[in-house]
GUZAGU-57669 format. One record per residue (C-alpha): x negated, y, z. Coordinates in steps of 0.02 Angstrom, whole numbers, plus 50000, padded with zeros to 5 digits. Last residue first. Example, Ala and Ser with C-alpha at 12.3 -4.5 7.8 and 13.67 -1.06 7.14 Angstrom:
<atoms>
{atom {49316; 49947; 50357}};
{atom {49385; 49775; 50390}};
</atoms>
This chain:
<atoms>
{atom {50433; 50827; 49524}};
{atom {50322; 50839; 49370}};
{atom {50194; 50721; 49446}};
{atom {50324; 50584; 49433}};
{atom {50343; 50433; 49549}};
{atom {50443; 50276; 49578}};
{atom {50586; 50284; 49454}};
{atom {50674; 50125; 49507}};
{atom {50747; 50002; 49382}};
{atom {50837; 49859; 49472}};
{atom {50930; 49739; 49358}};
{atom {51029; 49599; 49439}};
{atom {51091; 49453; 49334}};
{atom {51226; 49321; 49360}};
{atom {51246; 49191; 49223}};
{atom {51363; 49069; 49139}};
{atom {51352; 48954; 48988}};
{atom {51470; 48828; 48910}};
{atom {51459; 48694; 48777}};
{atom {51584; 48549; 48789}};
{atom {51493; 48388; 48744}};
{atom {51480; 48300; 48576}};
{atom {51495; 48111; 48577}};
{atom {51635; 48074; 48454}};
{atom {51579; 48216; 48342}};
{atom {51411; 48128; 48319}};
{atom {51280; 48264; 48332}};
{atom {51166; 48334; 48196}};
{atom {51212; 48518; 48232}};
{atom {51300; 48533; 48064}};
{atom {51391; 48372; 48107}};
{atom {51451; 48439; 48275}};
{atom {51507; 48606; 48202}};
{atom {51603; 48518; 48064}};
{atom {51691; 48405; 48189}};
{atom {51752; 48548; 48299}};
{atom {51683; 48642; 48448}};
{atom {51765; 48773; 48561}};
{atom {51616; 48863; 48638}};
{atom {51630; 48941; 48812}};
{atom {51549; 49097; 48882}};
{atom {51537; 49164; 49059}};
{atom {51470; 49329; 49121}};
{atom {51377; 49430; 49249}};
{atom {51282; 49595; 49249}};
{atom {51250; 49690; 49411}};
{atom {51156; 49855; 49399}};
{atom {51039; 49946; 49519}};
{atom {50949; 50111; 49488}};
{atom {51092; 50235; 49470}};
{atom {51195; 50133; 49592}};
{atom {51302; 49977; 49594}};
{atom {51337; 49996; 49409}};
{atom {51450; 49846; 49382}};
{atom {51452; 49743; 49222}};
{atom {51575; 49602; 49184}};
{atom {51559; 49492; 49031}};
{atom {51681; 49367; 48952}};
{atom {51634; 49277; 48790}};
{atom {51752; 49155; 48703}};
{atom {51685; 49054; 48556}};
{atom {51756; 48974; 48400}};
{atom {51738; 48823; 48289}};
{atom {51625; 48799; 48140}};
{atom {51765; 48826; 48014}};
{atom {51744; 48797; 47827}};
{atom {51624; 48684; 47736}};
{atom {51537; 48515; 47745}};
{atom {51499; 48415; 47589}};
{atom {51480; 48228; 47564}};
{atom {51346; 48129; 47472}};
{atom {51215; 48180; 47600}};
{atom {51302; 48074; 47735}};
{atom {51237; 48104; 47911}};
{atom {51160; 48273; 47865}};
{atom {51322; 48325; 47776}};
{atom {51266; 48439; 47636}};
{atom {51315; 48621; 47655}};
{atom {51457; 48728; 47584}};
{atom {51435; 48916; 47590}};
{atom {51480; 49054; 47713}};
{atom {51506; 48928; 47852}};
{atom {51632; 48976; 47985}};
{atom {51638; 49057; 48155}};
{atom {51788; 49138; 48241}};
{atom {51717; 49238; 48386}};
{atom {51818; 49303; 48534}};
{atom {51747; 49444; 48638}};
{atom {51804; 49505; 48810}};
{atom {51712; 49648; 48894}};
{atom {51740; 49709; 49073}};
{atom {51653; 49871; 49123}};
{atom {51648; 49940; 49300}};
{atom {51562; 50095; 49372}};
{atom {51686; 50227; 49316}};
{atom {51835; 50120; 49361}};
{atom {51947; 49998; 49266}};
{atom {51848; 50018; 49103}};
{atom {51917; 49873; 49000}};
{atom {51843; 49816; 48835}};
{atom {51934; 49715; 48701}};
{atom {51851; 49628; 48556}};
{atom {51904; 49539; 48396}};
{atom {51766; 49443; 48309}};
{atom {51758; 49369; 48134}};
{atom {51589; 49287; 48105}};
{atom {51543; 49214; 47935}};
{atom {51377; 49122; 47932}};
{atom {51250; 49057; 47808}};
{atom {51243; 48879; 47741}};
{atom {51057; 48861; 47770}};
{atom {51090; 48703; 47874}};
{atom {51190; 48815; 47992}};
{atom {51053; 48819; 48124}};
{atom {50926; 48814; 47982}};
{atom {50968; 48995; 47939}};
{atom {50896; 49054; 48107}};
{atom {50970; 49104; 48274}};
{atom {51148; 49039; 48261}};
{atom {51200; 48949; 48421}};
{atom {51162; 49091; 48541}};
{atom {51304; 49047; 48660}};
{atom {51324; 49236; 48680}};
{atom {51401; 49247; 48508}};
{atom {51330; 49313; 48347}};
{atom {51295; 49493; 48393}};
{atom {51257; 49503; 48581}};
{atom {51120; 49370; 48560}};
{atom {51056; 49374; 48382}};
{atom {50957; 49537; 48365}};
{atom {50820; 49551; 48235}};
{atom {50653; 49460; 48232}};
{atom {50672; 49397; 48052}};
{atom {50859; 49406; 48011}};
{atom {50841; 49293; 47857}};
{atom {50987; 49279; 47735}};
{atom {51014; 49108; 47657}};
{atom {51013; 49110; 47466}};
{atom {50858; 49009; 47419}};
{atom {50804; 48971; 47240}};
{atom {50779; 48808; 47143}};
{atom {50959; 48759; 47181}};
{atom {51026; 48906; 47081}};
{atom {50917; 48867; 46930}};
{atom {50969; 48684; 46938}};
{atom {51156; 48730; 46935}};
{atom {51245; 48597; 47039}};
{atom {51322; 48717; 47166}};
{atom {51392; 48610; 47307}};
{atom {51244; 48645; 47421}};
{atom {51285; 48830; 47420}};
{atom {51145; 48925; 47508}};
{atom {51205; 49052; 47634}};
{atom {51245; 49237; 47650}};
{atom {51261; 49316; 47821}};
{atom {51435; 49391; 47835}};
{atom {51488; 49489; 47989}};
{atom {51665; 49548; 48026}};
{atom {51718; 49657; 48172}};
{atom {51875; 49707; 48267}};
{atom {51900; 49829; 48410}};
{atom {52001; 49875; 48563}};
{atom {51946; 49998; 48699}};
{atom {52041; 50021; 48861}};
{atom {52023; 50144; 49007}};
{atom {52092; 50300; 48923}};
{atom {52108; 50265; 48738}};
{atom {51963; 50188; 48645}};
{atom {51967; 50138; 48463}};
{atom {51855; 50011; 48378}};
{atom {51782; 49971; 48208}};
{atom {51664; 49841; 48138}};
{atom {51585; 49804; 47970}};
{atom {51445; 49688; 47922}};
{atom {51362; 49637; 47759}};
{atom {51207; 49530; 47737}};
{atom {51133; 49474; 47571}};
{atom {51026; 49341; 47491}};
{atom {50925; 49301; 47334}};
{atom {50754; 49231; 47386}};
{atom {50634; 49146; 47265}};
{atom {50555; 48994; 47344}};
{atom {50378; 48993; 47414}};
{atom {50419; 48892; 47570}};
{atom {50393; 49047; 47678}};
{atom {50526; 49131; 47572}};
{atom {50486; 49237; 47420}};
{atom {50554; 49402; 47355}};
{atom {50732; 49462; 47376}};
{atom {50853; 49518; 47513}};
{atom {51003; 49632; 47507}};
{atom {51082; 49733; 47646}};
{atom {51251; 49815; 47678}};
{atom {51285; 49870; 47856}};
{atom {51437; 49953; 47935}};
{atom {51486; 50056; 48087}};
{atom {51648; 50122; 48160}};
{atom {51701; 50218; 48316}};
{atom {51864; 50305; 48359}};
{atom {51886; 50383; 48531}};
{atom {51890; 50561; 48466}};
{atom {51748; 50539; 48340}};
{atom {51609; 50413; 48311}};
{atom {51537; 50370; 48141}};
{atom {51399; 50249; 48096}};
{atom {51320; 50203; 47930}};
{atom {51190; 50076; 47877}};
{atom {51112; 50049; 47706}};
{atom {51003; 49918; 47626}};
{atom {50836; 49838; 47591}};
{atom {50747; 49675; 47630}};
{atom {50592; 49630; 47530}};
{atom {50501; 49465; 47552}};
{atom {50316; 49430; 47538}};
{atom {50231; 49259; 47534}};
{atom {50056; 49263; 47607}};
{atom {49918; 49150; 47541}};
{atom {49767; 49125; 47655}};
{atom {49810; 48942; 47673}};
{atom {49772; 48809; 47805}};
{atom {49916; 48845; 47923}};
{atom {50047; 48863; 47787}};
{atom {50113; 48991; 47663}};
{atom {50089; 49136; 47784}};
{atom {50245; 49241; 47803}};
{atom {50258; 49421; 47746}};
{atom {50386; 49558; 47774}};
{atom {50420; 49715; 47673}};
{atom {50568; 49808; 47748}};
{atom {50672; 49947; 47669}};
{atom {50796; 50041; 47778}};
{atom {50925; 50173; 47733}};
{atom {51021; 50272; 47863}};
{atom {51186; 50366; 47870}};
{atom {51248; 50476; 48012}};
{atom {51414; 50535; 48081}};
{atom {51480; 50620; 48238}};
{atom {51358; 50766; 48257}};
{atom {51366; 50789; 48070}};
{atom {51288; 50715; 47913}};
{atom {51134; 50661; 48008}};
{atom {51019; 50581; 47880}};
{atom {50906; 50434; 47921}};
{atom {50765; 50355; 47821}};
{atom {50673; 50200; 47884}};
{atom {50522; 50132; 47791}};
{atom {50462; 49962; 47845}};
{atom {50317; 49844; 47873}};
{atom {50308; 49673; 47954}};
{atom {50156; 49562; 47932}};
{atom {50103; 49383; 47965}};
{atom {50271; 49344; 48042}};
{atom {50281; 49184; 48144}};
{atom {50390; 49055; 48056}};
{atom {50334; 48911; 48167}};
{atom {50248; 48948; 48332}};
{atom {50101; 48833; 48367}};
{atom {49996; 48926; 48239}};
{atom {49812; 48887; 48243}};
{atom {49703; 48945; 48098}};
{atom {49825; 49086; 48060}};
{atom {49747; 49140; 47896}};
{atom {49617; 49267; 47844}};
{atom {49464; 49161; 47881}};
{atom {49305; 49243; 47817}};
{atom {49226; 49263; 47989}};
{atom {49326; 49175; 48123}};
{atom {49181; 49086; 48206}};
{atom {49090; 49253; 48217}};
{atom {49219; 49321; 48341}};
{atom {49370; 49436; 48322}};
{atom {49466; 49315; 48212}};
{atom {49479; 49196; 48360}};
{atom {49633; 49287; 48428}};
{atom {49737; 49236; 48278}};
{atom {49810; 49362; 48155}};
{atom {49943; 49496; 48130}};
{atom {49953; 49647; 48016}};
{atom {50072; 49793; 48043}};
{atom {50139; 49947; 47955}};
{atom {50277; 50068; 48005}};
{atom {50354; 50221; 47920}};
{atom {50492; 50320; 48005}};
{atom {50590; 50459; 47917}};
{atom {50715; 50578; 47994}};
{atom {50819; 50712; 47906}};
{atom {50932; 50833; 48002}};
{atom {50798; 50970; 48007}};
{atom {50637; 50889; 47947}};
{atom {50575; 50747; 48056}};
{atom {50430; 50626; 48035}};
{atom {50386; 50471; 48135}};
{atom {50230; 50371; 48089}};
{atom {50217; 50199; 48169}};
{atom {50063; 50087; 48178}};
{atom {50093; 49911; 48235}};
{atom {50079; 49773; 48364}};
{atom {50264; 49735; 48383}};
{atom {50375; 49707; 48534}};
{atom {50520; 49592; 48576}};
{atom {50581; 49567; 48755}};
{atom {50503; 49439; 48874}};
{atom {50663; 49412; 48975}};
{atom {50761; 49390; 48814}};
{atom {50918; 49493; 48839}};
{atom {50821; 49648; 48785}};
{atom {50801; 49601; 48603}};
{atom {50697; 49757; 48562}};
{atom {50774; 49755; 48389}};
{atom {50737; 49787; 48206}};
{atom {50847; 49683; 48089}};
{atom {51018; 49678; 48171}};
{atom {50972; 49816; 48293}};
{atom {51134; 49917; 48279}};
{atom {51037; 50069; 48216}};
{atom {50851; 50046; 48250}};
{atom {50750; 49973; 48393}};
{atom {50564; 49940; 48368}};
{atom {50468; 49915; 48530}};
{atom {50282; 49949; 48545}};
{atom {50108; 49872; 48548}};
{atom {49985; 49997; 48475}};
{atom {49981; 50161; 48380}};
{atom {50113; 50298; 48373}};
{atom {50092; 50446; 48256}};
{atom {50208; 50593; 48289}};
{atom {50303; 50730; 48197}};
{atom {50422; 50859; 48273}};
{atom {50320; 50992; 48366}};
{atom {50158; 50946; 48278}};
{atom {50046; 50794; 48255}};
{atom {50088; 50731; 48430}};
{atom {49980; 50575; 48446}};
{atom {50066; 50431; 48535}};
{atom {49957; 50297; 48612}};
{atom {50029; 50125; 48641}};
{atom {50032; 49979; 48762}};
{atom {50195; 49883; 48780}};
{atom {50238; 49713; 48854}};
{atom {50062; 49671; 48909}};
{atom {50045; 49505; 48998}};
{atom {50093; 49392; 49142}};
{atom {50165; 49216; 49136}};
{atom {50013; 49137; 49054}};
{atom {49951; 49045; 49207}};
{atom {50081; 49010; 49341}};
{atom {50046; 49037; 49525}};
{atom {50037; 48962; 49699}};
{atom {50149; 48812; 49734}};
{atom {50109; 48733; 49902}};
{atom {50031; 48595; 50007}};
{atom {50056; 48455; 49884}};
{atom {49969; 48558; 49755}};
{atom {50010; 48695; 49632}};
{atom {49942; 48798; 49490}};
{atom {50074; 48758; 49358}};
{atom {50204; 48868; 49442}};
{atom {50379; 48840; 49370}};
{atom {50467; 48866; 49538}};
{atom {50573; 49018; 49491}};
{atom {50565; 49038; 49304}};
{atom {50438; 49164; 49245}};
{atom {50407; 49329; 49160}};
{atom {50273; 49450; 49223}};
{atom {50259; 49620; 49143}};
{atom {50140; 49764; 49111}};
{atom {50206; 49919; 49022}};
{atom {50080; 50052; 48969}};
{atom {50118; 50218; 48885}};
{atom {49996; 50354; 48829}};
{atom {50063; 50521; 48766}};
{atom {49975; 50648; 48658}};
{atom {49935; 50831; 48622}};
{atom {50048; 50924; 48744}};
{atom {50004; 50800; 48880}};
{atom {50087; 50640; 48940}};
{atom {50033; 50489; 49043}};
{atom {50163; 50352; 49062}};
{atom {50151; 50197; 49171}};
{atom {50277; 50055; 49176}};
{atom {50274; 49908; 49298}};
{atom {50380; 49759; 49250}};
{atom {50452; 49604; 49332}};
{atom {50565; 49486; 49233}};
{atom {50641; 49336; 49320}};
{atom {50720; 49171; 49271}};
{atom {50828; 49071; 49390}};
{atom {50883; 48893; 49350}};
{atom {51034; 48779; 49334}};
{atom {51043; 48648; 49197}};
{atom {51207; 48568; 49143}};
{atom {51198; 48381; 49116}};
{atom {51209; 48293; 48948}};
{atom {51299; 48127; 48925}};
{atom {51444; 48195; 48820}};
{atom {51315; 48280; 48709}};
{atom {51257; 48459; 48731}};
{atom {51214; 48581; 48592}};
{atom {51072; 48705; 48608}};
{atom {51045; 48894; 48616}};
{atom {51166; 48903; 48764}};
{atom {51244; 48730; 48781}};
{atom {51263; 48678; 48962}};
{atom {51167; 48816; 49047}};
{atom {51199; 48886; 49220}};
{atom {51088; 49040; 49232}};
{atom {51031; 49145; 49380}};
{atom {50945; 49304; 49321}};
{atom {50811; 49405; 49411}};
{atom {50771; 49577; 49340}};
{atom {50645; 49694; 49422}};
{atom {50596; 49849; 49325}};
{atom {50471; 49982; 49372}};
{atom {50427; 50165; 49352}};
{atom {50273; 50277; 49363}};
{atom {50259; 50445; 49278}};
{atom {50106; 50557; 49253}};
{atom {50124; 50728; 49174}};
{atom {49977; 50828; 49106}};
{atom {49908; 51002; 49139}};
{atom {49732; 50927; 49143}};
{atom {49695; 50981; 49323}};
{atom {49872; 50950; 49386}};
{atom {49884; 50782; 49301}};
{atom {49712; 50731; 49364}};
{atom {49762; 50773; 49543}};
{atom {49925; 50675; 49525}};
{atom {49834; 50528; 49446}};
{atom {49714; 50522; 49594}};
{atom {49856; 50534; 49720}};
{atom {49950; 50393; 49635}};
{atom {49794; 50284; 49642}};
{atom {49766; 50327; 49827}};
{atom {49947; 50286; 49869}};
{atom {49930; 50118; 49783}};
{atom {49771; 50081; 49879}};
{atom {49858; 50118; 50045}};
{atom {50000; 50000; 50000}};
</atoms>
């Protein structure tokens, strides 16, 4: 405790001398989960798993007129998963701690900045560029980001290039591939241009173009590039809110196939007093297994979300993370929603998802037959309570109503599929510990 006070005192003195601002904040987020089908599918012999995961972060910010430095250190673990343990006690887990964000922002002028280092990307409704906050680790990118602003116009340009840790030593000389890649489909590079125009205080339109690259395989230096491009619009006025996406995708997949895919989404809601009702429709294109055209079958038509948001968009059961989770058949998600605001600190959200395949897929248990149509439905109920400015309670329950097509797509005998459900209770404590500006 005494050492911490000394560190804060030193930063305070430096801040006063250098006319800078030093801020220190934290986040503590334990979450109890009861999982019988979240991000997996149970059988009738499966047992629900109960566990507690926890995120702990310390965030430091150092700001002057010329630049800003930000560092966020985190530890993510499940309670009791220590791998340094003995019969006399459990002590620690290797690999649970790391850098969540570490970047330097150079203020080029009053509106334009250059940001270098590990950082979050979160744009529009986060379908393609997201911080993915439900994941206890979160999603960050090692990248360079240039942000420009001219009146009501905004433009962001980002570039990145990823490699293995051994490329920094002599043994890695001349090797431009991921020599060891235990994580399939890891992006070699993600780059984008984001252009936003504020039409009015209530309405804006944005255009995004991404150039992403996947390495061909572990022993190759070849990178296959894919382009994703489209428009987003959002309007909010007098209780009415609507947003829409329209994106296309072309180039090459990680398997070297030509890509021809699209994503379109639209949702609208209206709030009156303490109730908001809405309706949304998402379509992620898929590959039609029933199409016998050889040219069509030589290409791929399943839209890739890369590192974009899944949870909170395509059902809290998290059944549809990548195209393979629908056998590349794509996804259609029709979701009505109702939100209650009984008091200023309470929010109750009820979503119902009607899922179906966008295109027909081959039955994995009988390739001579085709699967299409409904994938079942899902009910999501979430309650949030702002206990105080710093402390928030977030709890929910979700249940998936399966059908035979869903079971077969998930490689499970329909006669032996279980009933997927998932529940959680999460506390989020985000104290602002210290600021030299106060």
